[in-house]
VOPA-104018 format. One record per residue: residue in three letters; x, y negated, z of N, C-alpha, C in turn. Coordinates in Angstrom, 2 decimals. Layout:
<r=ALA; n.X=X; n.Y=Y; n.Z=Z; ca.X=X; ca.Y=Y; ca.Z=Z; c.X=X; c.Y=Y; c.Z=Z>
...
# end
This chain:
<r=UNK; n.X=30.08; n.Y=78.73; n.Z=-69.51; ca.X=29.59; ca.Y=78.63; ca.Z=-68.15; c.X=28.33; c.Y=79.49; c.Z=-68.04>
<r=UNK; n.X=28.22; n.Y=80.17; n.Z=-66.92; ca.X=27.06; ca.Y=81.01; ca.Z=-66.60; c.X=26.39; c.Y=80.41; c.Z=-65.38>
<r=UNK; n.X=25.07; n.Y=80.27; n.Z=-65.43; ca.X=24.30; ca.Y=79.79; ca.Z=-64.28; c.X=23.34; c.Y=80.90; c.Z=-63.89>
<r=UNK; n.X=23.38; n.Y=81.27; n.Z=-62.60; ca.X=22.48; ca.Y=82.33; ca.Z=-62.13; c.X=22.18; c.Y=82.11; c.Z=-60.65>
<r=UNK; n.X=21.21; n.Y=82.88; n.Z=-60.16; ca.X=20.85; ca.Y=82.79; ca.Z=-58.74; c.X=21.97; c.Y=83.36; c.Z=-57.87>
<r=UNK; n.X=22.10; n.Y=82.78; n.Z=-56.68; ca.X=23.01; ca.Y=83.29; ca.Z=-55.67; c.X=22.62; c.Y=84.72; c.Z=-55.32>
<r=UNK; n.X=23.63; n.Y=85.58; n.Z=-55.16; ca.X=23.43; ca.Y=86.97; ca.Z=-54.73; c.X=24.33; c.Y=87.24; c.Z=-53.53>
<r=UNK; n.X=24.00; n.Y=88.28; n.Z=-52.78; ca.X=24.79; ca.Y=88.66; ca.Z=-51.59; c.X=26.28; c.Y=88.75; c.Z=-51.91>
<r=UNK; n.X=26.61; n.Y=89.31; n.Z=-53.05; ca.X=28.01; ca.Y=89.51; ca.Z=-53.42; c.X=28.77; c.Y=88.19; c.Z=-53.58>
<r=UNK; n.X=28.05; n.Y=87.07; n.Z=-53.69; ca.X=28.67; ca.Y=85.75; ca.Z=-53.88; c.X=29.00; c.Y=85.05; c.Z=-52.57>
<r=UNK; n.X=28.62; n.Y=85.63; n.Z=-51.45; ca.X=28.72; ca.Y=84.95; ca.Z=-50.15; c.X=30.13; c.Y=84.41; c.Z=-49.87>
<r=UNK; n.X=31.13; n.Y=85.26; n.Z=-49.89; ca.X=32.49; ca.Y=84.80; ca.Z=-49.56; c.X=33.02; c.Y=83.82; c.Z=-50.60>
<r=UNK; n.X=32.73; n.Y=84.05; n.Z=-51.86; ca.X=33.17; ca.Y=83.12; ca.Z=-52.90; c.X=32.53; c.Y=81.75; c.Z=-52.72>
<r=UNK; n.X=31.28; n.Y=81.72; n.Z=-52.28; ca.X=30.60; ca.Y=80.45; ca.Z=-52.05; c.X=31.24; c.Y=79.71; c.Z=-50.88>
<r=UNK; n.X=31.61; n.Y=80.43; n.Z=-49.84; ca.X=32.31; ca.Y=79.82; ca.Z=-48.71; c.X=33.65; c.Y=79.26; c.Z=-49.18>
<r=UNK; n.X=34.39; n.Y=80.05; n.Z=-49.94; ca.X=35.70; ca.Y=79.60; ca.Z=-50.45; c.X=35.55; c.Y=78.35; c.Z=-51.31>
<r=UNK; n.X=34.57; n.Y=78.36; n.Z=-52.20; ca.X=34.34; ca.Y=77.21; ca.Z=-53.08; c.X=34.03; c.Y=75.95; c.Z=-52.25>
<r=UNK; n.X=33.12; n.Y=76.09; n.Z=-51.29; ca.X=32.73; ca.Y=74.95; ca.Z=-50.47; c.X=33.87; c.Y=74.45; c.Z=-49.60>
<r=UNK; n.X=34.73; n.Y=75.34; n.Z=-49.15; ca.X=35.88; ca.Y=74.95; ca.Z=-48.33; c.X=36.82; c.Y=74.06; c.Z=-49.13>
<r=UNK; n.X=36.97; n.Y=74.33; n.Z=-50.41; ca.X=37.84; ca.Y=73.51; ca.Z=-51.26; c.X=37.15; c.Y=72.21; c.Z=-51.68>
<r=UNK; n.X=35.93; n.Y=72.33; n.Z=-52.20; ca.X=35.25; ca.Y=71.17; ca.Z=-52.78; c.X=34.75; c.Y=70.20; c.Z=-51.72>
<r=UNK; n.X=34.30; n.Y=70.71; n.Z=-50.59; ca.X=33.77; ca.Y=69.86; ca.Z=-49.52; c.X=34.64; c.Y=70.00; c.Z=-48.27>
<r=UNK; n.X=35.93; n.Y=69.80; n.Z=-48.44; ca.X=36.88; ca.Y=70.01; ca.Z=-47.34; c.X=36.61; c.Y=69.10; c.Z=-46.14>
<r=UNK; n.X=35.91; n.Y=68.00; n.Z=-46.33; ca.X=35.63; ca.Y=67.09; ca.Z=-45.24; c.X=34.48; c.Y=67.60; c.Z=-44.34>
<r=UNK; n.X=33.76; n.Y=68.59; n.Z=-44.77; ca.X=32.65; ca.Y=69.13; ca.Z=-43.98; c.X=33.15; c.Y=70.08; c.Z=-42.90>
<r=UNK; n.X=32.45; n.Y=70.07; n.Z=-41.79; ca.X=32.74; ca.Y=71.00; ca.Z=-40.70; c.X=31.81; c.Y=72.20; c.Z=-40.79>
<r=UNK; n.X=32.25; n.Y=73.31; n.Z=-40.26; ca.X=31.42; ca.Y=74.51; ca.Z=-40.09; c.X=30.76; c.Y=74.98; c.Z=-41.38>
<r=UNK; n.X=31.52; n.Y=75.04; n.Z=-42.45; ca.X=30.98; ca.Y=75.44; ca.Z=-43.75; c.X=30.41; c.Y=76.86; c.Z=-43.70>
<r=UNK; n.X=31.16; n.Y=77.79; n.Z=-43.14; ca.X=30.68; ca.Y=79.17; ca.Z=-43.12; c.X=29.39; c.Y=79.29; c.Z=-42.31>
<r=UNK; n.X=29.30; n.Y=78.61; n.Z=-41.18; ca.X=28.10; ca.Y=78.66; ca.Z=-40.35; c.X=26.91; c.Y=78.05; c.Z=-41.09>
<r=UNK; n.X=27.16; n.Y=76.97; n.Z=-41.84; ca.X=26.09; ca.Y=76.32; ca.Z=-42.59; c.X=25.54; c.Y=77.24; c.Z=-43.69>
<r=UNK; n.X=26.42; n.Y=77.90; n.Z=-44.39; ca.X=25.99; ca.Y=78.80; ca.Z=-45.46; c.X=25.28; c.Y=80.02; c.Z=-44.87>
<r=UNK; n.X=25.81; n.Y=80.53; n.Z=-43.80; ca.X=25.16; ca.Y=81.67; ca.Z=-43.13; c.X=23.75; c.Y=81.29; c.Z=-42.69>
<r=UNK; n.X=23.61; n.Y=80.11; n.Z=-42.10; ca.X=22.27; ca.Y=79.67; ca.Z=-41.68; c.X=21.35; c.Y=79.53; c.Z=-42.89>
<r=UNK; n.X=21.81; n.Y=78.88; n.Z=-43.92; ca.X=21.00; ca.Y=78.62; ca.Z=-45.11; c.X=20.40; c.Y=79.91; c.Z=-45.68>
<r=UNK; n.X=21.20; n.Y=80.97; n.Z=-45.74; ca.X=20.75; ca.Y=82.19; ca.Z=-46.40; c.X=20.25; c.Y=83.30; c.Z=-45.47>
<r=UNK; n.X=20.71; n.Y=83.31; n.Z=-44.23; ca.X=20.43; ca.Y=84.49; ca.Z=-43.40; c.X=19.73; c.Y=84.22; c.Z=-42.07>
<r=UNK; n.X=19.99; n.Y=83.12; n.Z=-41.41; ca.X=19.42; ca.Y=82.94; ca.Z=-40.08; c.X=18.37; c.Y=81.84; c.Z=-40.00>
<r=UNK; n.X=18.20; n.Y=81.07; n.Z=-41.07; ca.X=17.15; ca.Y=80.06; ca.Z=-41.11; c.X=15.80; c.Y=80.77; c.Z=-41.00>
<r=UNK; n.X=15.01; n.Y=80.48; n.Z=-39.99; ca.X=13.73; ca.Y=81.19; ca.Z=-39.83; c.X=12.77; c.Y=80.99; c.Z=-41.00>
<r=UNK; n.X=12.92; n.Y=79.92; n.Z=-41.75; ca.X=12.05; ca.Y=79.67; ca.Z=-42.89; c.X=12.45; c.Y=80.47; c.Z=-44.13>
<r=UNK; n.X=13.65; n.Y=81.07; n.Z=-44.12; ca.X=14.08; ca.Y=81.82; ca.Z=-45.30; c.X=13.76; c.Y=83.31; c.Z=-45.20>
<r=UNK; n.X=13.31; n.Y=83.75; n.Z=-44.06; ca.X=13.00; ca.Y=85.17; ca.Z=-43.90; c.X=11.85; c.Y=85.57; c.Z=-44.83>
<r=UNK; n.X=12.08; n.Y=86.61; n.Z=-45.61; ca.X=11.07; ca.Y=87.13; ca.Z=-46.51; c.X=10.89; c.Y=86.32; c.Z=-47.78>
<r=UNK; n.X=11.78; n.Y=85.36; n.Z=-48.02; ca.X=11.68; ca.Y=84.55; ca.Z=-49.24; c.X=12.90; c.Y=84.80; c.Z=-50.11>
<r=UNK; n.X=12.70; n.Y=84.70; n.Z=-51.40; ca.X=13.80; ca.Y=84.87; ca.Z=-52.35; c.X=14.75; c.Y=83.68; c.Z=-52.29>
<r=UNK; n.X=16.01; n.Y=83.94; n.Z=-52.51; ca.X=16.99; ca.Y=82.86; ca.Z=-52.59; c.X=16.72; c.Y=82.07; c.Z=-53.87>
<r=UNK; n.X=16.66; n.Y=80.78; n.Z=-53.75; ca.X=16.42; ca.Y=79.92; ca.Z=-54.91; c.X=17.68; c.Y=79.17; c.Z=-55.32>
<r=UNK; n.X=18.76; n.Y=79.35; n.Z=-54.59; ca.X=20.01; ca.Y=78.64; ca.Z=-54.89; c.X=20.64; c.Y=79.18; c.Z=-56.16>
<r=UNK; n.X=21.31; n.Y=78.29; n.Z=-56.89; ca.X=21.98; ca.Y=78.66; ca.Z=-58.14; c.X=23.47; c.Y=78.40; c.Z=-58.01>
<r=UNK; n.X=24.24; n.Y=79.21; n.Z=-58.72; ca.X=25.68; ca.Y=78.97; ca.Z=-58.81; c.X=26.06; c.Y=78.95; c.Z=-60.29>
<r=UNK; n.X=27.09; n.Y=78.17; n.Z=-60.59; ca.X=27.65; ca.Y=78.12; ca.Z=-61.94; c.X=29.00; c.Y=78.81; c.Z=-61.89>
<r=UNK; n.X=29.27; n.Y=79.65; n.Z=-62.88; ca.X=30.49; ca.Y=80.45; ca.Z=-62.93; c.X=31.24; c.Y=80.17; c.Z=-64.22>
<r=UNK; n.X=32.58; n.Y=80.25; n.Z=-64.14; ca.X=33.37; ca.Y=80.17; ca.Z=-65.37; c.X=33.52; c.Y=81.57; c.Z=-65.97>
<r=UNK; n.X=34.30; n.Y=81.69; n.Z=-67.03; ca.X=34.47; ca.Y=82.98; ca.Z=-67.72; c.X=35.08; c.Y=84.05; c.Z=-66.82>
<r=UNK; n.X=35.86; n.Y=83.62; n.Z=-65.83; ca.X=36.50; ca.Y=84.57; ca.Z=-64.91; c.X=35.64; c.Y=84.86; c.Z=-63.68>
<r=UNK; n.X=34.39; n.Y=84.40; n.Z=-63.69; ca.X=33.45; ca.Y=84.61; ca.Z=-62.60; c.X=33.78; c.Y=83.82; c.Z=-61.34>
<r=UNK; n.X=34.54; n.Y=82.73; n.Z=-61.49; ca.X=34.82; ca.Y=81.83; ca.Z=-60.37; c.X=33.70; c.Y=80.81; c.Z=-60.26>
<r=UNK; n.X=33.26; n.Y=80.52; n.Z=-59.04; ca.X=32.23; ca.Y=79.51; ca.Z=-58.86; c.X=32.82; c.Y=78.14; c.Z=-59.18>
<r=UNK; n.X=32.11; n.Y=77.41; n.Z=-60.04; ca.X=32.55; ca.Y=76.06; ca.Z=-60.42; c.X=31.47; c.Y=75.02; c.Z=-60.15>
<r=UNK; n.X=30.33; n.Y=75.44; n.Z=-59.61; ca.X=29.26; ca.Y=74.51; ca.Z=-59.29; c.X=28.16; c.Y=75.23; c.Z=-58.53>
<r=UNK; n.X=27.29; n.Y=74.45; n.Z=-57.91; ca.X=26.22; ca.Y=75.03; ca.Z=-57.11; c.X=25.03; c.Y=74.08; c.Z=-57.03>
<r=UNK; n.X=23.88; n.Y=74.66; n.Z=-56.84; ca.X=22.67; ca.Y=73.94; ca.Z=-56.47; c.X=22.10; c.Y=74.74; c.Z=-55.32>
<r=UNK; n.X=22.30; n.Y=74.26; n.Z=-54.11; ca.X=21.87; ca.Y=74.99; ca.Z=-52.92; c.X=20.53; c.Y=74.45; c.Z=-52.43>
<r=UNK; n.X=19.71; n.Y=75.35; n.Z=-51.92; ca.X=18.44; ca.Y=74.95; ca.Z=-51.34; c.X=18.36; c.Y=75.42; c.Z=-49.90>
<r=UNK; n.X=17.56; n.Y=74.69; n.Z=-49.13; ca.X=17.31; ca.Y=75.04; ca.Z=-47.73; c.X=15.80; c.Y=75.24; c.Z=-47.60>
<r=UNK; n.X=15.41; n.Y=76.48; n.Z=-47.29; ca.X=13.99; ca.Y=76.77; ca.Z=-47.12; c.X=13.46; c.Y=76.04; c.Z=-45.89>
<r=UNK; n.X=12.22; n.Y=75.61; n.Z=-46.01; ca.X=11.56; ca.Y=74.89; ca.Z=-44.93; c.X=10.06; c.Y=75.06; c.Z=-45.12>
<r=UNK; n.X=9.29; n.Y=74.25; n.Z=-44.43; ca.X=7.86; ca.Y=74.19; ca.Z=-44.68; c.X=7.36; c.Y=72.81; c.Z=-44.27>
<r=UNK; n.X=6.20; n.Y=72.46; n.Z=-44.76; ca.X=5.62; ca.Y=71.17; ca.Z=-44.38; c.X=4.12; c.Y=71.34; c.Z=-44.15>
<r=UNK; n.X=3.58; n.Y=70.40; n.Z=-43.41; ca.X=2.16; ca.Y=70.42; ca.Z=-43.08; c.X=1.48; c.Y=69.26; c.Z=-43.80>
<r=UNK; n.X=0.36; n.Y=69.57; n.Z=-44.46; ca.X=-0.40; ca.Y=68.54; ca.Z=-45.15; c.X=-1.88; c.Y=68.83; c.Z=-44.94>
<r=UNK; n.X=-2.59; n.Y=67.86; n.Z=-44.41; ca.X=-4.02; ca.Y=67.98; ca.Z=-44.13; c.X=-4.34; c.Y=69.26; c.Z=-43.36>
<r=UNK; n.X=-3.53; n.Y=69.53; n.Z=-42.35; ca.X=-3.77; ca.Y=70.67; ca.Z=-41.47; c.X=-3.32; c.Y=72.01; c.Z=-41.99>
<r=UNK; n.X=-2.77; n.Y=72.08; n.Z=-43.21; ca.X=-2.30; ca.Y=73.34; ca.Z=-43.76; c.X=-0.77; c.Y=73.32; c.Z=-43.84>
<r=UNK; n.X=-0.18; n.Y=74.49; n.Z=-43.66; ca.X=1.26; ca.Y=74.63; ca.Z=-43.75; c.X=1.63; c.Y=75.24; c.Z=-45.09>
<r=UNK; n.X=2.63; n.Y=74.63; n.Z=-45.76; ca.X=3.07; ca.Y=75.06; ca.Z=-47.08; c.X=4.57; c.Y=75.38; c.Z=-47.07>
<r=UNK; n.X=4.98; n.Y=76.41; n.Z=-47.78; ca.X=6.42; ca.Y=76.65; ca.Z=-47.90; c.X=7.05; c.Y=75.55; c.Z=-48.76>
<r=UNK; n.X=8.30; n.Y=75.24; n.Z=-48.48; ca.X=9.01; ca.Y=74.20; ca.Z=-49.22; c.X=10.49; c.Y=74.51; c.Z=-49.21>
<r=UNK; n.X=11.25; n.Y=73.76; n.Z=-49.99; ca.X=12.70; ca.Y=73.82; ca.Z=-49.88; c.X=13.29; c.Y=72.49; c.Z=-50.28>
<r=UNK; n.X=14.45; n.Y=72.21; n.Z=-49.74; ca.X=15.18; ca.Y=70.99; ca.Z=-50.04; c.X=16.37; c.Y=71.37; c.Z=-50.89>
<r=UNK; n.X=16.59; n.Y=70.67; n.Z=-51.99; ca.X=17.74; ca.Y=70.93; ca.Z=-52.85; c.X=18.86; c.Y=69.97; c.Z=-52.53>
<r=UNK; n.X=20.12; n.Y=70.47; n.Z=-52.62; ca.X=21.28; ca.Y=69.63; ca.Z=-52.34; c.X=22.51; c.Y=70.15; c.Z=-53.05>
<r=UNK; n.X=23.54; n.Y=69.32; n.Z=-53.09; ca.X=24.83; ca.Y=69.69; ca.Z=-53.67; c.X=24.71; c.Y=70.11; c.Z=-55.12>
<r=UNK; n.X=24.11; n.Y=69.25; n.Z=-55.92; ca.X=23.96; ca.Y=69.54; ca.Z=-57.34; c.X=25.29; c.Y=69.47; c.Z=-58.03>
# end
């Protein structure tokens, strides 16, 4: 098994993987697109999501993050939420 950061080239494979593994979810492609490309908190930040691959380079697992920010004592800090371990 190989674990590495998500890359642009993984986009369609990640959608395909999520469509099979999380078939009960709606709007999978829109959710992934938002997470990596249209979320205003992800602009200018590196992708922190990880994918696990088998020997044939098929995605067999993921750790996805959603960029965000939080406010503490009047200051704003970058943050992310991890999900789908």
